[in-house]
All heavy atoms as a GROMACS GRO file, in nm:
protein
  565
    1MET      N    1   8.318   0.602  -8.815
    1MET     CA    2   8.179   0.590  -8.780
    1MET      C    3   8.160   0.626  -8.629
    1MET      O    4   8.246   0.599  -8.549
    1MET     CB    5   8.133   0.450  -8.806
    1MET     CG    6   7.990   0.442  -8.851
    1MET     SD    7   7.937   0.276  -8.902
    1MET     CE    8   8.005   0.268  -9.067
    2ARG      N    9   8.050   0.687  -8.599
    2ARG     CA   10   8.026   0.734  -8.464
    2ARG      C   11   8.000   0.613  -8.375
    2ARG      O   12   7.962   0.508  -8.419
    2ARG     CB   13   7.904   0.824  -8.463
    2ARG     CG   14   7.939   0.957  -8.537
    2ARG     CD   15   7.820   1.049  -8.534
    2ARG     NE   16   7.867   1.175  -8.586
    2ARG     CZ   17   7.791   1.251  -8.657
    2ARG    NH1   18   7.667   1.217  -8.682
    2ARG    NH2   19   7.834   1.366  -8.703
    3ASP      N   20   8.013   0.635  -8.245
    3ASP     CA   21   7.999   0.529  -8.145
    3ASP      C   22   7.854   0.527  -8.089
    3ASP      O   23   7.829   0.576  -7.982
    3ASP     CB   24   8.101   0.551  -8.033
    3ASP     CG   25   8.107   0.436  -7.936
    3ASP    OD1   26   8.067   0.326  -7.972
    3ASP    OD2   27   8.154   0.459  -7.822
    4TYR      N   28   7.764   0.468  -8.168
    4TYR     CA   29   7.624   0.459  -8.124
    4TYR      C   30   7.605   0.332  -8.039
    4TYR      O   31   7.667   0.229  -8.067
    4TYR     CB   32   7.532   0.451  -8.248
    4TYR     CG   33   7.522   0.575  -8.323
    4TYR    CD1   34   7.594   0.596  -8.442
    4TYR    CD2   35   7.446   0.681  -8.277
    4TYR    CE1   36   7.589   0.716  -8.514
    4TYR    CE2   37   7.436   0.800  -8.348
    4TYR     CZ   38   7.506   0.819  -8.466
    4TYR     OH   39   7.495   0.935  -8.534
    5HIS      N   40   7.517   0.343  -7.939
    5HIS     CA   41   7.480   0.231  -7.859
    5HIS      C   42   7.399   0.133  -7.945
    5HIS      O   43   7.311   0.172  -8.019
    5HIS     CB   44   7.400   0.275  -7.738
    5HIS     CG   45   7.359   0.160  -7.655
    5HIS    ND1   46   7.441   0.097  -7.563
    5HIS    CD2   47   7.242   0.091  -7.647
    5HIS    CE1   48   7.378  -0.002  -7.505
    5HIS    NE2   49   7.258  -0.007  -7.556
    6ILE      N   50   7.424   0.002  -7.927
    6ILE     CA   51   7.352  -0.097  -7.998
    6ILE      C   52   7.288  -0.195  -7.895
    6ILE      O   53   7.359  -0.246  -7.810
    6ILE     CB   54   7.441  -0.179  -8.094
    6ILE    CG1   55   7.498  -0.083  -8.199
    6ILE    CG2   56   7.363  -0.295  -8.160
    6ILE    CD1   57   7.608  -0.149  -8.285
    7ASN      N   58   7.155  -0.214  -7.903
    7ASN     CA   59   7.087  -0.311  -7.823
    7ASN      C   60   7.078  -0.442  -7.900
    7ASN      O   61   7.046  -0.435  -8.023
    7ASN     CB   62   6.943  -0.265  -7.790
    7ASN     CG   63   6.940  -0.144  -7.703
    7ASN    OD1   64   7.009  -0.133  -7.604
    7ASN    ND2   65   6.853  -0.050  -7.741
    8ILE      N   66   7.097  -0.553  -7.836
    8ILE     CA   67   7.077  -0.684  -7.900
    8ILE      C   68   6.992  -0.768  -7.802
    8ILE      O   69   7.025  -0.778  -7.686
    8ILE     CB   70   7.208  -0.755  -7.930
    8ILE    CG1   71   7.293  -0.669  -8.020
    8ILE    CG2   72   7.183  -0.894  -7.991
    8ILE    CD1   73   7.435  -0.726  -8.046
    9PHE      N   74   6.884  -0.822  -7.852
    9PHE     CA   75   6.799  -0.906  -7.768
    9PHE      C   76   6.735  -1.016  -7.853
    9PHE      O   77   6.726  -1.008  -7.971
    9PHE     CB   78   6.687  -0.815  -7.706
    9PHE     CG   79   6.603  -0.747  -7.804
    9PHE    CD1   80   6.482  -0.798  -7.849
    9PHE    CD2   81   6.640  -0.621  -7.854
    9PHE    CE1   82   6.401  -0.729  -7.939
    9PHE    CE2   83   6.561  -0.551  -7.942
    9PHE     CZ   84   6.441  -0.607  -7.987
   10TYR      N   85   6.694  -1.123  -7.782
   10TYR     CA   86   6.631  -1.237  -7.849
   10TYR      C   87   6.484  -1.208  -7.860
   10TYR      O   88   6.419  -1.166  -7.764
   10TYR     CB   89   6.654  -1.365  -7.768
   10TYR     CG   90   6.598  -1.486  -7.844
   10TYR    CD1   91   6.665  -1.538  -7.950
   10TYR    CD2   92   6.477  -1.539  -7.807
   10TYR    CE1   93   6.618  -1.646  -8.019
   10TYR    CE2   94   6.425  -1.651  -7.878
   10TYR     CZ   95   6.496  -1.700  -7.984
   10TYR     OH   96   6.444  -1.806  -8.052
   11SER      N   97   6.427  -1.236  -7.978
   11SER     CA   98   6.282  -1.221  -8.005
   11SER      C   99   6.220  -1.358  -8.023
   11SER      O  100   6.254  -1.428  -8.119
   11SER     CB  101   6.264  -1.132  -8.128
   11SER     OG  102   6.128  -1.141  -8.170
   12GLU      N  103   6.137  -1.397  -7.930
   12GLU     CA  104   6.063  -1.526  -7.943
   12GLU      C  105   5.982  -1.523  -8.070
   12GLU      O  106   5.976  -1.623  -8.143
   12GLU     CB  107   5.974  -1.550  -7.823
   12GLU     CG  108   6.045  -1.574  -7.692
   12GLU     CD  109   6.103  -1.714  -7.679
   12GLU    OE1  110   6.057  -1.804  -7.754
   12GLU    OE2  111   6.192  -1.734  -7.597
   13GLU      N  112   5.915  -1.413  -8.095
   13GLU     CA  113   5.826  -1.399  -8.206
   13GLU      C  114   5.898  -1.422  -8.342
   13GLU      O  115   5.847  -1.482  -8.433
   13GLU     CB  116   5.763  -1.261  -8.208
   13GLU     CG  117   5.666  -1.234  -8.322
   13GLU     CD  118   5.602  -1.096  -8.312
   13GLU    OE1  119   5.598  -1.036  -8.202
   13GLU    OE2  120   5.560  -1.045  -8.420
   14ASP      N  121   6.020  -1.372  -8.350
   14ASP     CA  122   6.099  -1.382  -8.474
   14ASP      C  123   6.195  -1.503  -8.471
   14ASP      O  124   6.262  -1.533  -8.572
   14ASP     CB  125   6.180  -1.256  -8.496
   14ASP     CG  126   6.092  -1.136  -8.516
   14ASP    OD1  127   6.000  -1.141  -8.595
   14ASP    OD2  128   6.119  -1.033  -8.447
   15ALA      N  129   6.204  -1.566  -8.355
   15ALA     CA  130   6.295  -1.683  -8.336
   15ALA      C  131   6.435  -1.647  -8.382
   15ALA      O  132   6.507  -1.722  -8.452
   15ALA     CB  133   6.244  -1.802  -8.415
   16GLY      N  134   6.483  -1.535  -8.333
   16GLY     CA  135   6.618  -1.488  -8.364
   16GLY      C  136   6.652  -1.364  -8.285
   16GLY      O  137   6.571  -1.320  -8.197
   17TYR      N  138   6.763  -1.300  -8.316
   17TYR     CA  139   6.809  -1.187  -8.244
   17TYR      C  140   6.782  -1.056  -8.323
   17TYR      O  141   6.798  -1.056  -8.445
   17TYR     CB  142   6.958  -1.200  -8.214
   17TYR     CG  143   6.986  -1.308  -8.113
   17TYR    CD1  144   6.999  -1.440  -8.153
   17TYR    CD2  145   6.994  -1.277  -7.978
   17TYR    CE1  146   7.016  -1.540  -8.060
   17TYR    CE2  147   7.017  -1.378  -7.885
   17TYR     CZ  148   7.025  -1.510  -7.926
   17TYR     OH  149   7.044  -1.607  -7.832
   18ILE      N  150   6.744  -0.957  -8.249
   18ILE     CA  151   6.722  -0.823  -8.306
   18ILE      C  152   6.827  -0.733  -8.246
   18ILE      O  153   6.857  -0.733  -8.131
   18ILE     CB  154   6.583  -0.768  -8.267
   18ILE    CG1  155   6.472  -0.867  -8.308
   18ILE    CG2  156   6.560  -0.632  -8.326
   18ILE    CD1  157   6.455  -0.891  -8.454
   19ALA      N  158   6.890  -0.652  -8.338
   19ALA     CA  159   6.980  -0.547  -8.294
   19ALA      C  160   6.922  -0.414  -8.342
   19ALA      O  161   6.874  -0.404  -8.454
   19ALA     CB  162   7.118  -0.569  -8.356
   20ASP      N  163   6.926  -0.320  -8.252
   20ASP     CA  164   6.874  -0.187  -8.291
   20ASP      C  165   6.966  -0.078  -8.237
   20ASP      O  166   7.043  -0.100  -8.141
   20ASP     CB  167   6.727  -0.162  -8.252
   20ASP     CG  168   6.708  -0.140  -8.107
   20ASP    OD1  169   6.793  -0.180  -8.024
   20ASP    OD2  170   6.606  -0.075  -8.070
   21ILE      N  171   6.953   0.040  -8.300
   21ILE     CA  172   7.033   0.157  -8.256
   21ILE      C  173   6.932   0.265  -8.221
   21ILE      O  174   6.872   0.325  -8.308
   21ILE     CB  175   7.129   0.205  -8.370
   21ILE    CG1  176   7.220   0.084  -8.408
   21ILE    CG2  177   7.208   0.327  -8.328
   21ILE    CD1  178   7.310   0.114  -8.529
   22PRO      N  179   6.911   0.287  -8.091
   22PRO     CA  180   6.811   0.381  -8.045
   22PRO      C  181   6.824   0.524  -8.101
   22PRO      O  182   6.723   0.590  -8.125
   22PRO     CB  183   6.825   0.381  -7.892
   22PRO     CG  184   6.886   0.250  -7.860
   22PRO     CD  185   6.976   0.219  -7.975
   23ASP      N  186   6.945   0.569  -8.124
   23ASP     CA  187   6.970   0.703  -8.172
   23ASP      C  188   6.930   0.726  -8.319
   23ASP      O  189   6.917   0.836  -8.366
   23ASP     CB  190   7.111   0.749  -8.150
   23ASP     CG  191   7.145   0.778  -8.007
   23ASP    OD1  192   7.063   0.832  -7.935
   23ASP    OD2  193   7.256   0.740  -7.962
   24LEU      N  194   6.921   0.614  -8.395
   24LEU     CA  195   6.892   0.623  -8.536
   24LEU      C  196   6.754   0.561  -8.561
   24LEU      O  197   6.738   0.437  -8.556
   24LEU     CB  198   6.998   0.544  -8.618
   24LEU     CG  199   7.143   0.593  -8.599
   24LEU    CD1  200   7.238   0.510  -8.684
   24LEU    CD2  201   7.158   0.743  -8.631
   25GLN      N  202   6.658   0.644  -8.585
   25GLN     CA  203   6.518   0.602  -8.599
   25GLN      C  204   6.500   0.488  -8.699
   25GLN      O  205   6.548   0.495  -8.813
   25GLN     CB  206   6.432   0.718  -8.638
   25GLN     CG  207   6.285   0.684  -8.643
   25GLN     CD  208   6.198   0.804  -8.679
   25GLN    OE1  209   6.248   0.916  -8.697
   25GLN    NE2  210   6.071   0.781  -8.691
   26ASP      N  211   6.439   0.383  -8.653
   26ASP     CA  212   6.405   0.264  -8.737
   26ASP      C  213   6.529   0.189  -8.790
   26ASP      O  214   6.524   0.115  -8.886
   26ASP     CB  215   6.319   0.304  -8.858
   26ASP     CG  216   6.185   0.367  -8.812
   26ASP    OD1  217   6.134   0.320  -8.708
   26ASP    OD2  218   6.138   0.458  -8.881
   27CYS      N  219   6.644   0.206  -8.725
   27CYS     CA  220   6.762   0.134  -8.770
   27CYS      C  221   6.774   0.006  -8.681
   27CYS      O  222   6.810   0.013  -8.568
   27CYS     CB  223   6.888   0.222  -8.752
   27CYS     SG  224   7.036   0.146  -8.820
   28SER      N  225   6.742  -0.105  -8.746
   28SER     CA  226   6.752  -0.234  -8.674
   28SER      C  227   6.782  -0.344  -8.771
   28SER      O  228   6.777  -0.324  -8.898
   28SER     CB  229   6.619  -0.265  -8.602
   28SER     OG  230   6.514  -0.278  -8.696
   29ALA      N  231   6.814  -0.462  -8.720
   29ALA     CA  232   6.849  -0.574  -8.806
   29ALA      C  233   6.821  -0.704  -8.735
   29ALA      O  234   6.806  -0.707  -8.612
   29ALA     CB  235   6.994  -0.570  -8.847
   30PHE      N  236   6.813  -0.813  -8.805
   30PHE     CA  237   6.787  -0.946  -8.756
   30PHE      C  238   6.905  -1.040  -8.781
   30PHE      O  239   6.970  -1.024  -8.884
   30PHE     CB  240   6.662  -1.003  -8.827
   30PHE     CG  241   6.636  -1.146  -8.794
   30PHE    CD1  242   6.562  -1.183  -8.680
   30PHE    CD2  243   6.683  -1.249  -8.875
   30PHE    CE1  244   6.538  -1.315  -8.649
   30PHE    CE2  245   6.658  -1.382  -8.847
   30PHE     CZ  246   6.586  -1.414  -8.732
   31GLY      N  247   6.922  -1.134  -8.691
   31GLY     CA  248   7.020  -1.238  -8.711
   31GLY      C  249   6.985  -1.364  -8.633
   31GLY      O  250   6.917  -1.354  -8.533
   32HIS      N  251   7.034  -1.477  -8.676
   32HIS     CA  252   7.007  -1.600  -8.604
   32HIS      C  253   7.097  -1.618  -8.486
   32HIS      O  254   7.073  -1.711  -8.400
   32HIS     CB  255   7.017  -1.724  -8.694
   32HIS     CG  256   6.906  -1.728  -8.797
   32HIS    ND1  257   6.775  -1.761  -8.762
   32HIS    CD2  258   6.900  -1.706  -8.929
   32HIS    CE1  259   6.701  -1.755  -8.866
   32HIS    NE2  260   6.772  -1.721  -8.971
   33SER      N  261   7.197  -1.534  -8.470
   33SER     CA  262   7.284  -1.532  -8.354
   33SER      C  263   7.310  -1.386  -8.316
   33SER      O  264   7.289  -1.296  -8.401
   33SER     CB  265   7.417  -1.600  -8.385
   33SER     OG  266   7.494  -1.519  -8.475
   34PRO      N  267   7.350  -1.358  -8.196
   34PRO     CA  268   7.382  -1.216  -8.157
   34PRO      C  269   7.489  -1.159  -8.248
   34PRO      O  270   7.482  -1.045  -8.284
   34PRO     CB  271   7.431  -1.227  -8.012
   34PRO     CG  272   7.376  -1.356  -7.959
   34PRO     CD  273   7.364  -1.451  -8.079
   35GLU      N  274   7.587  -1.241  -8.284
   35GLU     CA  275   7.698  -1.192  -8.367
   35GLU      C  276   7.646  -1.152  -8.505
   35GLU      O  277   7.691  -1.054  -8.566
   35GLU     CB  278   7.810  -1.300  -8.378
   35GLU     CG  279   7.878  -1.327  -8.249
   35GLU     CD  280   7.802  -1.431  -8.161
   35GLU    OE1  281   7.698  -1.486  -8.206
   35GLU    OE2  282   7.842  -1.445  -8.046
   36LYS      N  283   7.557  -1.235  -8.560
   36LYS     CA  284   7.502  -1.205  -8.694
   36LYS      C  285   7.415  -1.079  -8.688
   36LYS      O  286   7.420  -0.994  -8.779
   36LYS     CB  287   7.421  -1.322  -8.747
   36LYS     CG  288   7.372  -1.306  -8.887
   36LYS     CD  289   7.485  -1.293  -8.988
   36LYS     CE  290   7.427  -1.287  -9.128
   36LYS     NZ  291   7.524  -1.254  -9.229
   37ALA      N  292   7.333  -1.066  -8.583
   37ALA     CA  293   7.249  -0.947  -8.568
   37ALA      C  294   7.338  -0.821  -8.561
   37ALA      O  295   7.308  -0.719  -8.620
   37ALA     CB  296   7.161  -0.956  -8.446
   38LEU      N  297   7.449  -0.830  -8.486
   38LEU     CA  298   7.544  -0.716  -8.473
   38LEU      C  299   7.603  -0.683  -8.608
   38LEU      O  300   7.605  -0.567  -8.646
   38LEU     CB  301   7.649  -0.750  -8.374
   38LEU     CG  302   7.759  -0.639  -8.352
   38LEU    CD1  303   7.698  -0.509  -8.304
   38LEU    CD2  304   7.865  -0.689  -8.256
   39ALA      N  305   7.648  -0.781  -8.679
   39ALA     CA  306   7.708  -0.759  -8.813
   39ALA      C  307   7.603  -0.690  -8.905
   39ALA      O  308   7.639  -0.597  -8.979
   39ALA     CB  309   7.760  -0.886  -8.876
   40GLU      N  310   7.480  -0.740  -8.904
   40GLU     CA  311   7.378  -0.688  -8.990
   40GLU      C  312   7.339  -0.543  -8.952
   40GLU      O  313   7.315  -0.460  -9.038
   40GLU     CB  314   7.254  -0.776  -8.987
   40GLU     CG  315   7.272  -0.911  -9.052
   40GLU     CD  316   7.302  -0.905  -9.198
   40GLU    OE1  317   7.245  -0.820  -9.269
   40GLU    OE2  318   7.384  -0.988  -9.245
   41VAL      N  319   7.331  -0.516  -8.819
   41VAL     CA  320   7.296  -0.378  -8.780
   41VAL      C  321   7.410  -0.280  -8.815
   41VAL      O  322   7.382  -0.162  -8.838
   41VAL     CB  323   7.248  -0.370  -8.636
   41VAL    CG1  324   7.367  -0.356  -8.538
   41VAL    CG2  325   7.150  -0.254  -8.615
   42ARG      N  326   7.531  -0.322  -8.809
   42ARG     CA  327   7.640  -0.235  -8.855
   42ARG      C  328   7.624  -0.200  -9.003
   42ARG      O  329   7.654  -0.084  -9.042
   42ARG     CB  330   7.777  -0.300  -8.827
   42ARG     CG  331   7.812  -0.305  -8.681
   42ARG     CD  332   7.949  -0.366  -8.659
   42ARG     NE  333   7.973  -0.388  -8.518
   42ARG     CZ  334   8.041  -0.302  -8.440
   42ARG    NH1  335   8.084  -0.186  -8.489
   42ARG    NH2  336   8.062  -0.330  -8.315
   43LEU      N  337   7.583  -0.295  -9.086
   43LEU     CA  338   7.556  -0.262  -9.227
   43LEU      C  339   7.437  -0.166  -9.237
   43LEU      O  340   7.442  -0.074  -9.317
   43LEU     CB  341   7.528  -0.392  -9.304
   43LEU     CG  342   7.641  -0.488  -9.315
   43LEU    CD1  343   7.593  -0.620  -9.378
   43LEU    CD2  344   7.756  -0.427  -9.397
   44ALA      N  345   7.333  -0.193  -9.159
   44ALA     CA  346   7.217  -0.106  -9.158
   44ALA      C  347   7.256   0.037  -9.116
   44ALA      O  348   7.201   0.132  -9.171
   44ALA     CB  349   7.104  -0.159  -9.072
   45MET      N  350   7.338   0.049  -9.014
   45MET     CA  351   7.385   0.183  -8.969
   45MET      C  352   7.459   0.254  -9.078
   45MET      O  353   7.433   0.374  -9.100
   45MET     CB  354   7.474   0.164  -8.845
   45MET     CG  355   7.527   0.298  -8.793
   45MET     SD  356   7.620   0.289  -8.640
   45MET     CE  357   7.754   0.181  -8.684
   46ALA      N  358   7.549   0.189  -9.143
   46ALA     CA  359   7.622   0.253  -9.255
   46ALA      C  360   7.528   0.302  -9.361
   46ALA      O  361   7.542   0.411  -9.414
   46ALA     CB  362   7.726   0.156  -9.311
   47ALA      N  363   7.429   0.218  -9.396
   47ALA     CA  364   7.330   0.255  -9.498
   47ALA      C  365   7.247   0.376  -9.448
   47ALA      O  366   7.214   0.465  -9.525
   47ALA     CB  367   7.239   0.139  -9.533
   48TRP      N  368   7.203   0.370  -9.322
   48TRP     CA  369   7.123   0.476  -9.267
   48TRP      C  370   7.202   0.611  -9.270
   48TRP      O  371   7.148   0.713  -9.313
   48TRP     CB  372   7.090   0.441  -9.118
   48TRP     CG  373   6.982   0.522  -9.057
   48TRP    CD1  374   6.852   0.478  -9.032
   48TRP    CD2  375   6.988   0.654  -9.003
   48TRP    NE1  376   6.783   0.578  -8.970
   48TRP    CE2  377   6.860   0.689  -8.952
   48TRP    CE3  378   7.088   0.754  -9.001
   48TRP    CZ2  379   6.835   0.812  -8.893
   48TRP    CZ3  380   7.058   0.875  -8.940
   48TRP    CH2  381   6.934   0.904  -8.892
   49LEU      N  382   7.325   0.606  -9.226
   49LEU     CA  383   7.409   0.730  -9.227
   49LEU      C  384   7.435   0.784  -9.369
   49LEU      O  385   7.428   0.903  -9.390
   49LEU     CB  386   7.538   0.707  -9.153
   49LEU     CG  387   7.526   0.677  -9.000
   49LEU    CD1  388   7.659   0.630  -8.942
   49LEU    CD2  389   7.468   0.796  -8.926
   50ASN      N  390   7.462   0.692  -9.460
   50ASN     CA  391   7.482   0.736  -9.600
   50ASN      C  392   7.357   0.795  -9.663
   50ASN      O  393   7.365   0.895  -9.731
   50ASN     CB  394   7.532   0.616  -9.684
   50ASN     CG  395   7.675   0.583  -9.656
   50ASN    OD1  396   7.756   0.667  -9.614
   50ASN    ND2  397   7.711   0.458  -9.676
   51ALA      N  398   7.242   0.735  -9.630
   51ALA     CA  399   7.115   0.788  -9.684
   51ALA      C  400   7.086   0.923  -9.629
   51ALA      O  401   7.046   1.017  -9.702
   51ALA     CB  402   6.999   0.690  -9.654
   52ALA      N  403   7.110   0.943  -9.502
   52ALA     CA  404   7.085   1.073  -9.438
   52ALA      C  405   7.181   1.180  -9.501
   52ALA      O  406   7.136   1.292  -9.534
   52ALA     CB  407   7.111   1.067  -9.286
   53LYS      N  408   7.303   1.141  -9.524
   53LYS     CA  409   7.397   1.236  -9.585
   53LYS      C  410   7.354   1.269  -9.724
   53LYS      O  411   7.352   1.387  -9.764
   53LYS     CB  412   7.536   1.171  -9.585
   53LYS     CG  413   7.644   1.259  -9.646
   53LYS     CD  414   7.780   1.186  -9.650
   53LYS     CE  415   7.881   1.267  -9.725
   53LYS     NZ  416   8.005   1.197  -9.745
   54ASP      N  417   7.318   1.168  -9.804
   54ASP     CA  418   7.278   1.191  -9.944
   54ASP      C  419   7.151   1.276  -9.956
   54ASP      O  420   7.136   1.351 -10.047
   54ASP     CB  421   7.252   1.058 -10.013
   54ASP     CG  422   7.380   0.975 -10.035
   54ASP    OD1  423   7.493   1.032 -10.025
   54ASP    OD2  424   7.370   0.858 -10.070
   55LEU      N  425   7.062   1.261  -9.853
   55LEU     CA  426   6.939   1.341  -9.857
   55LEU      C  427   6.950   1.477  -9.786
   55LEU      O  428   6.858   1.551  -9.779
   55LEU     CB  429   6.827   1.261  -9.790
   55LEU     CG  430   6.786   1.133  -9.866
   55LEU    CD1  431   6.692   1.049  -9.779
   55LEU    CD2  432   6.724   1.165  -9.998
   56GLY      N  433   7.065   1.503  -9.730
   56GLY     CA  434   7.091   1.630  -9.660
   56GLY      C  435   7.019   1.636  -9.526
   56GLY      O  436   6.991   1.748  -9.479
   57LYS      N  437   6.988   1.521  -9.466
   57LYS     CA  438   6.919   1.516  -9.339
   57LYS      C  439   7.018   1.517  -9.226
   57LYS      O  440   7.129   1.466  -9.242
   57LYS     CB  441   6.829   1.396  -9.330
   57LYS     CG  442   6.713   1.403  -9.428
   57LYS     CD  443   6.611   1.299  -9.399
   57LYS     CE  444   6.492   1.319  -9.494
   57LYS     NZ  445   6.382   1.238  -9.456
   58PRO      N  446   6.983   1.571  -9.112
   58PRO     CA  447   7.074   1.577  -8.999
   58PRO      C  448   7.102   1.435  -8.940
   58PRO      O  449   7.010   1.350  -8.943
   58PRO     CB  450   7.003   1.665  -8.895
   58PRO     CG  451   6.859   1.655  -8.931
   58PRO     CD  452   6.852   1.633  -9.084
   59VAL      N  453   7.221   1.413  -8.898
   59VAL     CA  454   7.259   1.288  -8.834
   59VAL      C  455   7.272   1.317  -8.684
   59VAL      O  456   7.351   1.399  -8.644
   59VAL     CB  457   7.395   1.239  -8.889
   59VAL    CG1  458   7.437   1.116  -8.815
   59VAL    CG2  459   7.377   1.208  -9.039
   60PRO      N  460   7.193   1.249  -8.603
   60PRO     CA  461   7.196   1.277  -8.457
   60PRO      C  462   7.332   1.230  -8.396
   60PRO      O  463   7.394   1.130  -8.441
   60PRO     CB  464   7.082   1.194  -8.402
   60PRO     CG  465   7.060   1.084  -8.501
   60PRO     CD  466   7.100   1.143  -8.636
   61GLU      N  467   7.373   1.307  -8.297
   61GLU     CA  468   7.491   1.263  -8.221
   61GLU      C  469   7.451   1.146  -8.138
   61GLU      O  470   7.339   1.134  -8.091
   61GLU     CB  471   7.536   1.381  -8.130
   61GLU     CG  472   7.593   1.498  -8.208
   61GLU     CD  473   7.724   1.463  -8.278
   61GLU    OE1  474   7.804   1.386  -8.221
   61GLU    OE2  475   7.745   1.506  -8.395
   62PRO      N  476   7.547   1.057  -8.102
   62PRO     CA  477   7.514   0.949  -8.012
   62PRO      C  478   7.480   1.004  -7.875
   62PRO      O  479   7.560   1.081  -7.814
   62PRO     CB  480   7.645   0.870  -8.005
   62PRO     CG  481   7.722   0.911  -8.127
   62PRO     CD  482   7.682   1.054  -8.156
   63ARG      N  483   7.361   0.976  -7.824
   63ARG     CA  484   7.320   1.024  -7.692
   63ARG      C  485   7.271   0.909  -7.604
   63ARG      O  486   7.274   0.922  -7.482
   63ARG     CB  487   7.208   1.127  -7.709
   63ARG     CG  488   7.260   1.250  -7.777
   63ARG     CD  489   7.150   1.352  -7.795
   63ARG     NE  490   7.202   1.463  -7.874
   63ARG     CZ  491   7.206   1.586  -7.834
   63ARG    NH1  492   7.158   1.620  -7.722
   63ARG    NH2  493   7.259   1.675  -7.913
   64TYR      N  494   7.206   0.809  -7.657
   64TYR     CA  495   7.146   0.703  -7.579
   64TYR      C  496   7.250   0.629  -7.498
   64TYR      O  497   7.355   0.591  -7.549
   64TYR     CB  498   7.072   0.602  -7.666
   64TYR     CG  499   7.014   0.489  -7.589
   64TYR    CD1  500   6.885   0.504  -7.534
   64TYR    CD2  501   7.080   0.372  -7.570
   64TYR    CE1  502   6.830   0.401  -7.459
   64TYR    CE2  503   7.026   0.271  -7.496
   64TYR     CZ  504   6.899   0.284  -7.440
   64TYR     OH  505   6.846   0.183  -7.367
   65ARG      N  506   7.222   0.610  -7.373
   65ARG     CA  507   7.306   0.528  -7.286
   65ARG      C  508   7.213   0.444  -7.200
   65ARG      O  509   7.111   0.494  -7.152
   65ARG     CB  510   7.398   0.610  -7.197
   65ARG     CG  511   7.504   0.686  -7.274
   65ARG     CD  512   7.609   0.589  -7.333
   65ARG     NE  513   7.708   0.654  -7.416
   65ARG     CZ  514   7.711   0.640  -7.546
   65ARG    NH1  515   7.626   0.570  -7.612
   65ARG    NH2  516   7.802   0.698  -7.617
   66PRO      N  517   7.243   0.315  -7.178
   66PRO     CA  518   7.157   0.236  -7.090
   66PRO      C  519   7.149   0.300  -6.953
   66PRO      O  520   7.232   0.370  -6.909
   66PRO     CB  521   7.231   0.101  -7.085
   66PRO     CG  522   7.323   0.102  -7.208
   66PRO     CD  523   7.358   0.248  -7.230
   67ALA      N  524   7.043   0.257  -6.882
   67ALA     CA  525   7.014   0.311  -6.746
   67ALA      C  526   7.136   0.297  -6.652
   67ALA      O  527   7.160   0.386  -6.572
   67ALA     CB  528   6.892   0.243  -6.689
   68ILE      N  529   7.213   0.189  -6.664
   68ILE     CA  530   7.323   0.170  -6.574
   68ILE      C  531   7.423   0.284  -6.580
   68ILE      O  532   7.494   0.316  -6.489
   68ILE     CB  533   7.388   0.036  -6.602
   68ILE    CG1  534   7.487   0.001  -6.488
   68ILE    CG2  535   7.466   0.034  -6.733
   68ILE    CD1  536   7.538  -0.141  -6.490
   69TYR      N  537   7.437   0.347  -6.699
   69TYR     CA  538   7.530   0.462  -6.715
   69TYR      C  539   7.469   0.592  -6.676
   69TYR      O  540   7.539   0.696  -6.674
   69TYR     CB  541   7.573   0.467  -6.862
   69TYR     CG  542   7.663   0.351  -6.898
   69TYR    CD1  543   7.612   0.254  -6.990
   69TYR    CD2  544   7.789   0.333  -6.846
   69TYR    CE1  545   7.690   0.145  -7.024
   69TYR    CE2  546   7.866   0.226  -6.883
   69TYR     CZ  547   7.816   0.134  -6.967
   69TYR     OH  548   7.894   0.026  -7.005
   70GLN      N  549   7.340   0.595  -6.641
   70GLN     CA  550   7.273   0.719  -6.606
   70GLN      C  551   7.268   0.740  -6.456
   70GLN      O  552   7.212   0.840  -6.410
   70GLN     CB  553   7.129   0.721  -6.667
   70GLN     CG  554   7.136   0.711  -6.818
   70GLN     CD  555   6.994   0.698  -6.876
   70GLN    OE1  556   6.899   0.719  -6.810
   70GLN    NE2  557   6.990   0.663  -7.001
   71ILE      N  558   7.323   0.650  -6.380
   71ILE     CA  559   7.318   0.661  -6.239
   71ILE      C  560   7.424   0.756  -6.187
   71ILE      O  561   7.532   0.768  -6.234
   71ILE     CB  562   7.334   0.519  -6.166
   71ILE    CG1  563   7.224   0.434  -6.210
   71ILE    CG2  564   7.352   0.531  -6.020
   71ILE    CD1  565   7.233   0.289  -6.164
   0.00000   0.00000   0.00000
């Protein structure tokens, strides 16, 4: 699997953690802990990549990097 950047943050509104992958449109997941959100987004990423492959859609290369790496 490709090395995509994963953001994990706490959502007051959802009372839990959200994990998302900026390079994969709409690929995100929820968990009650950061570890659970990470595990769930990894499953979502695998499903996203498999669906793109099955539909013949392009899979973006990992490009997103946090600002700290752009300096």
